[in-house]
C-alpha positions in Angstrom: 0.0 0.0 0.0 1.3 3.5 -0.9 3.3 5.4 1.7 4.3 9.1 1.4 7.5 10.9 2.0 8.3 14.5 2.7 5.0 15.1 4.7 5.1 17.2 7.9 6.0 15.1 10.9 4.1 17.2 13.4 1.9 20.3 13.9 5.2 22.0 14.7 6.6 21.5 11.3 3.7 23.1 9.5 3.9 26.6 7.9 1.5 29.2 9.0 -0.6 28.7 5.8 -0.6 24.9 6.3 -1.5 25.4 10.0 -4.5 27.5 9.1 -5.7 25.0 6.5 -5.3 22.0 8.9 -7.3 23.8 11.6 -10.0 24.5 9.0 -10.1 20.9 8.0 -10.2 19.8 11.7 -13.1 22.1 12.5 -15.0 21.1 9.3 -14.8 17.3 9.9 -14.1 17.3 13.6 -16.9 14.9 14.3 -15.4 12.3 11.9 -11.7 11.7 12.6 -11.2 9.4 9.5 -12.7 11.9 7.1 -10.7 14.7 8.7 -7.4 12.9 8.4 -8.1 12.0 4.7 -9.0 15.6 3.9 -5.8 16.8 5.6 -3.6 14.3 3.8 -5.1 15.2 0.4 -4.6 18.9 1.2 -0.9 18.4 2.2 -0.3 16.3 -0.9 -2.1 18.8 -3.2 -4.1 15.9 -4.6 -7.2 16.1 -6.9 -9.6 13.3 -6.5 -12.0 11.7 -9.0 -14.5 8.9 -8.0 -15.0 5.8 -10.1 -17.1 2.6 -9.6 -15.5 -0.7 -10.5 -17.1 -4.1 -10.5 -15.1 -6.7 -8.6 -15.1 -10.2 -10.1 -15.3 -12.0 -6.8 -18.5 -10.3 -5.5 -19.9 -9.1 -8.9 -20.8 -5.9 -7.1 -19.7 -2.3 -7.4 -16.9 -0.9 -5.2 -16.1 2.8 -5.0 -12.5 3.5 -5.9 -10.9 6.9 -5.9 -8.3 8.0 -8.4 -5.9 10.5 -6.9 -3.6 12.8 -8.9 -0.7 14.6 -7.1 1.1 17.8 -7.9 3.6 15.9 -10.2 0.7 14.3 -12.2 1.2 10.8 -10.8 -1.9 8.8 -10.3 -2.9 5.9 -8.1 -6.2 4.4 -6.9 -7.5 3.6 -3.4 -10.7 2.4 -1.9 -12.1 4.4 1.0 -10.7 1.9 3.5 -7.2 2.1 2.0 -7.4 5.8 1.9 -8.3 5.9 5.5 -5.4 3.6 6.4 -2.9 5.7 4.4 -4.1 8.9 6.2 -3.9 7.4 9.6 -0.3 6.0 8.9 0.9 9.3 7.3 -0.6 11.8 9.9 -0.4 10.1 13.3 -0.1 13.6 14.8 -3.2 15.1 13.3 -5.6 14.2 16.2 -3.3 15.8 18.8 -2.5 19.4 17.9 -1.2 20.2 21.4 0.8 17.0 21.6 0.2 13.8 23.4 2.2 11.7 25.9 1.0 8.5 24.3 -0.2 5.4 26.2 1.4 2.2 27.4 0.2 -1.1 26.0 -2.7 -2.7 28.0 -2.6 -6.4 28.7 -5.1 -8.8 30.1 -4.6 -11.2 33.0 -2.9 -13.7 30.7 -0.4 -11.1 29.4 -2.0 -10.7 26.0 -2.0 -7.2 24.6 -5.6 -6.0 24.3 -4.7 -2.4 23.4 -1.6 -1.5 21.5 0.9 1.0 22.8 0.4 4.5 21.3 3.5 6.5 20.6 3.9 10.0 22.0 3.1 12.8 19.6 4.8 16.1 19.3 2.4 19.0 19.2 2.8 22.5 17.9 4.6 23.5 21.1 7.2 20.7 20.8 9.9 21.5 18.2 9.7 25.3 18.6 10.7 25.4 14.9 9.3 28.9 14.5 10.8 30.4 17.6 12.3 33.3 15.6 9.9 34.1 12.8 6.5 33.7 11.2 5.9 33.6 7.4 3.1 36.2 7.8 3.3 39.2 10.2 -0.1 40.8 9.8 -3.7 39.7 9.7 -6.7 41.4 8.2 -10.2 40.9 9.9 -12.8 43.0 8.2 -11.3 46.4 7.6 -8.9 46.2 10.5 -5.3 45.1 10.4 -3.6 43.4 13.3 0.0 42.5 14.2 0.3 38.8 14.7 2.2 37.7 17.7 5.7 36.4 16.8 6.1 32.9 18.1 8.9 33.9 20.5 6.5 36.8 21.4 9.4 39.3 21.5 6.9 42.0 20.6 4.6 41.2 23.5 4.6 43.8 26.3 4.7 42.8 30.0 1.1 44.1 30.3 0.0 41.7 27.6 1.8 38.8 29.1 0.2 39.4 32.5 -3.2 39.6 30.9 -2.7 36.4 28.9 -1.3 34.5 31.8 -4.4 35.3 33.9 -6.8 34.3 31.2 -5.2 31.2 29.7 -6.2 28.7 32.4 -9.8 29.5 31.8 -9.8 28.9 28.1 -10.1 25.1 28.2 -11.7 24.6 31.6 -14.2 21.8 31.8 -17.9 22.6 32.0 -17.9 26.0 30.3 -20.6 26.7 27.8 -20.1 27.5 24.1 -21.1 31.1 24.8 -18.6 31.4 27.7 -15.9 29.9 25.4 -16.5 32.5 22.7 -16.3 35.2 25.4 -13.0 34.0 26.7 -11.6 33.5 23.2 -12.6 37.1 22.3 -10.8 38.4 25.3 -7.7 36.3 24.5 -7.6 37.8 21.0 -8.0 41.3 22.3 -4.9 40.8 24.4 -2.6 39.1 21.9 -3.5 40.8 18.6 -2.5 44.5 18.4 -4.6 46.7 16.0 -3.0 49.0 13.6 -3.3 52.7 14.6 -2.4 56.0 13.2 0.3 58.0 15.0 1.8 61.4 14.3 5.6 61.7 14.1 7.6 64.8 15.0 10.4 65.4 12.5 12.8 68.2 13.0 14.6 69.9 10.2 14.6 73.6 10.8 10.9 73.3 11.6 8.6 70.8 13.3 6.4 68.9 10.9 3.7 66.3 11.7 3.2 63.4 9.4 0.8 60.5 10.0 2.1 56.9 9.9 0.8 53.4 10.9 2.1 51.5 13.8 1.2 48.5 15.9 1.4 49.2 19.7 -0.4 47.5 22.5 -2.6 49.7 24.7 -4.1 48.2 27.9 -7.3 50.2 27.2 -7.9 48.4 23.9 -9.0 45.1 25.5 -12.6 45.9 26.4 -13.4 47.6 23.1 -11.6 44.9 21.1 -13.2 42.0 22.9 -16.6 43.2 22.0 -15.5 43.7 18.4 -14.1 40.2 18.2 -17.3 38.8 19.8 -19.3 40.3 16.9 -16.9 38.7 14.4 -17.4 35.3 16.1 -21.1 35.7 15.6 -20.6 36.6 11.9 -18.0 34.0 11.0 -17.4 31.6 13.9 -15.4 29.2 11.7 -12.8 31.7 10.6 -12.5 33.4 14.1 -12.1 30.0 15.8 -9.3 29.2 13.5 -7.6 32.5 14.2 -8.0 31.9 18.0 -6.4 28.4 17.9 -3.5 29.6 15.8 -2.8 32.5 18.1 -3.1 30.2 21.2 -0.7 27.8 19.7 1.7 30.7 19.0 1.4 31.7 22.6 2.0 28.2 23.9 5.1 27.9 21.7 6.4 31.2 23.2 5.9 29.8 26.8 7.8 26.7 25.8 10.6 28.9 24.3 10.9 31.0 27.4 10.6 28.1 29.9 13.7 26.7 28.1 15.5 30.0 28.1 14.6 30.9 31.7 14.2 27.7 33.6 14.5 29.4 37.0 11.5 31.6 36.2 9.2 28.9 34.9 10.1 25.8 36.9 9.1 25.4 40.5 12.0 24.2 42.6 9.7 23.1 45.4 10.1 26.3 47.4 9.3 29.2 45.2 7.9 29.8 41.8 9.6 33.0 40.5 7.0 33.9 37.9 4.0 33.2 40.2 5.6 35.2 43.0 6.4 38.1 40.5 2.7 38.3 39.6 1.4 37.9 43.2 3.9 40.4 44.7 3.4 42.8 41.8 4.0 46.1 43.6 7.4 45.0 45.1 8.4 43.3 41.9 7.6 46.3 39.7 9.4 48.7 42.0 12.5 46.5 41.8 12.3 46.2 38.1 12.1 50.0 37.9 15.4 50.3 39.8 17.1 47.8 37.5 15.9 49.4 34.3 16.2 53.0 35.5 12.6 53.7 35.0 10.8 56.6 36.7 7.2 55.4 36.2 5.5 52.1 36.6 3.8 52.3 33.2 7.2 52.1 31.6 7.5 48.6 33.1 4.1 47.5 31.8 4.9 48.9 28.3 8.3 47.2 28.1 8.7 44.2 25.8 8.6 40.8 27.5 12.2 39.6 26.9 13.6 42.7 28.5 11.5 42.2 31.7 12.3 38.4 31.6 16.0 39.2 31.6 15.6 41.5 34.6 13.5 38.9 36.5 16.1 36.2 35.7 18.9 38.4 37.1 16.9 39.1 40.2 16.2 35.4 40.7 19.8 34.5 40.3 20.9 37.1 42.8 18.2 36.0 45.3 19.4 32.4 45.0 23.0 33.4 45.5 22.2 35.4 48.6 20.2 32.4 49.9 23.2 30.1 49.2 25.7 32.4 51.0 23.3 32.8 53.9 22.9 29.1 54.3 26.7 28.6 54.0 27.3 31.3 56.7 24.8 29.6 59.1 26.7 26.4 58.8 
């Protein structure tokens, strides 16, 4: 039976365009995993399909056979069952966009395997392939243009990060209604997507002139207005907006994986303290300390700073705190 080479090995190896198409396929055929996998495989292969009915000599009855033509013009035939098998073998990752730890084999009392072992699957977060860039930087929804979050989220502000961290645990909580899910997703997009705005630049050259230009800059006041705007877009085109949400959420998850690897002391609990959690809970003290490190005069400057800059400062603070603790413990001995 035909096998395919050069197919993506995980959600993490998809381009942005492929990622959008795969989510559209998953949403369209979500209730039928076999059909969804087949549609995804055909999309990735760039195949066209024609349907024929052949009479098999053994049963003297008609059997549906599909003729598939790939980008190179090569053709082959497959029955629905064969096509389903090929899709399942070629895209084992398709059912697990956020990754999966797999399952051990299950045996009965006599030691016979009653359920085969399922291999772990890398999700979009896993490889962090796009940690530095995205193929597309802007997104158009209606008449508005938005700056897409880079996967490493280097263009996120500290204020955005705080808002996203507070909201993320609620997004996939059990028991929420569809209406609540849309509300939460609308809020998430209002935090992570930055709308294009017009600003006036001062240019000096003998005289001061003002000229308009477009820029993308997060403003904490945008969230309430934008969340209502996104909610209306969900009502108008839930399929498209749901795809946008999932892509943005996966982008954010990849950023967290990237930063947890870059700053393990901030994201990993050592059993005593969780630096990132403490930074958020003891916000006033943390912000004042960051202001001293950065040489800021106002708290808003901290909130408006980009995330990696604040991460670097928090990482330095954590290292110093651990060193002080180590010296103190050594002195007591």
